[in-house]
C-alpha positions in Angstrom: 26.0 -22.2 44.2 23.3 -19.5 44.5 25.5 -17.0 42.5 25.5 -19.4 39.5 21.7 -19.8 39.4 20.9 -16.1 39.7 22.5 -15.1 36.4 20.9 -18.2 34.7 17.4 -17.3 36.1 17.9 -13.6 35.0 19.0 -14.8 31.5 16.0 -17.1 31.2 13.7 -14.3 32.3 15.3 -11.9 29.9 15.2 -14.4 27.0 11.5 -15.2 27.7 10.7 -11.5 27.7 12.5 -10.8 24.4 10.7 -13.8 22.8 7.3 -12.5 24.0 8.2 -9.0 22.6 9.2 -10.5 19.2 5.9 -12.4 19.0 3.9 -9.1 19.8 5.8 -7.4 16.9 5.0 -10.3 14.5 1.3 -10.2 15.6 0.9 -6.5 14.6 -2.3 -6.0 12.7 -2.4 -3.5 9.9 -4.8 -0.5 10.3 -6.1 2.4 8.4 -4.2 4.8 10.6 -0.9 3.0 10.0 -1.5 3.0 6.3 -2.4 6.7 6.3 0.2 9.1 4.7 1.6 10.3 1.5 2.9 7.8 -1.0 4.8 8.1 -4.3 4.0 5.3 -6.8 4.5 3.8 -10.3 2.0 1.7 -12.2 3.2 -0.5 -15.1 1.6 -3.0 -17.3 -0.6 -3.2 -20.4 -4.2 -3.1 -21.5 -4.6 -6.3 -23.5 -8.4 -6.5 -24.2 -9.1 -4.5 -26.3 -5.5 -4.4 -27.4 -4.7 -0.8 -26.4 -1.0 -1.3 -25.4 1.3 -0.4 -22.6 0.2 1.5 -19.5 2.5 3.5 -17.3 1.8 6.0 -14.6 3.7 7.9 -11.9 2.0 9.8 -9.2 1.4 10.6 -5.6 -1.5 9.9 -3.3 -2.5 10.8 0.3 -4.3 8.0 2.2 -6.4 9.4 5.1 -7.2 7.6 8.3 -10.9 7.8 7.3 -10.4 5.3 4.4 -10.4 7.9 1.6 -7.6 9.2 -0.6 -6.7 11.9 -3.2 -3.8 12.4 -5.5 -2.6 13.0 -9.0 -0.7 11.1 -11.7 0.8 11.4 -15.2 -0.3 8.5 -17.3 0.9 7.1 -20.6 -1.6 4.8 -22.4 0.0 3.4 -25.6 2.2 6.5 -25.6 -0.5 9.1 -25.2 0.2 11.2 -22.1 -2.5 12.7 -19.8 -2.4 14.3 -16.4 -5.1 12.8 -14.1 -6.6 13.5 -10.7 -7.6 10.5 -8.6 -9.7 10.0 -5.5 -11.5 7.2 -3.9 -11.9 4.9 -0.9 -9.8 2.1 0.5 -9.8 -0.6 3.1 -7.1 -2.2 5.2 -7.5 -5.7 6.7 -5.7 -6.9 9.8 -3.6 -9.2 7.6 -2.3 -6.2 5.7 -4.4 -6.8 2.6 -7.0 -4.4 1.3 -8.8 -3.0 -1.7 -9.6 0.3 -3.2 -12.0 1.9 -5.7 -10.2 4.6 -7.7 -12.0 7.4 -9.6 -9.8 8.9 -12.3 -10.6 12.4 -13.6 -9.4 14.3 -16.7 -10.1 17.8 -15.4 -13.7 17.6 -13.9 -14.7 14.7 -16.2 -14.7 11.2 -14.8 -12.5 9.1 -17.2 -12.7 5.7 -15.5 -13.3 3.8 -12.3 -10.7 1.1 -11.3 -10.8 -1.4 -8.6 -7.6 -2.7 -7.1 -6.4 -5.2 -4.5 -3.6 -4.1 -2.2 -1.1 -5.5 0.2 1.0 -3.5 2.7 4.3 -4.5 4.2 4.5 -5.1 7.9 5.4 -1.5 8.8 2.9 -0.2 6.2 5.6 1.9 4.6 5.2 0.2 1.2 2.2 -1.1 -0.7 1.8 -3.2 -3.8 -1.4 -3.5 -5.9 -3.0 -5.1 -8.9 -5.8 -3.8 -11.1 -8.9 -6.0 -11.1 -10.2 -4.6 -14.4 -10.7 -7.5 -16.9 -8.4 -7.2 -19.9 -5.6 -5.4 -18.0 -2.3 -6.5 -16.6 -1.3 -3.6 -14.4 0.5 -3.5 -11.1 1.4 -0.7 -8.7 4.4 -0.2 -6.4 4.1 2.5 -3.8 6.3 3.8 -0.9 5.7 6.4 1.8 7.3 9.7 0.8 8.4 10.6 4.4 9.4 8.7 7.4 6.9 10.7 9.4 4.0 9.5 7.3 
């Protein structure tokens, strides 16, 4: 009879351990260091007020562990193309939400400042964002460029 209970006890112990491990994985908080890395992204949407038209951008950005970022993008606003440099600051909350302030430059001239809200996936390998600028309807989809990032 003892031989029957030992495998059952071990199975119960193993199952309890795996359940606890799964709960730890689910409870993972997002952090600046986990979000840090190089991302490629696309932005799509429109500027509706004033009625400028469609907005599209493709670019890359490096998020640093210090809460800053730099990058570059090519942007089309109503069909007018421009190469832009970007830099700014960002936050990451434990629930994987965050925000950023983006400074966009044409050469050395500040062209605009945008504020966005972000959300990262659980592994912080992808991010999605929305512009908070009134009169815009623009979203961003970003993914880490390398598995090492």
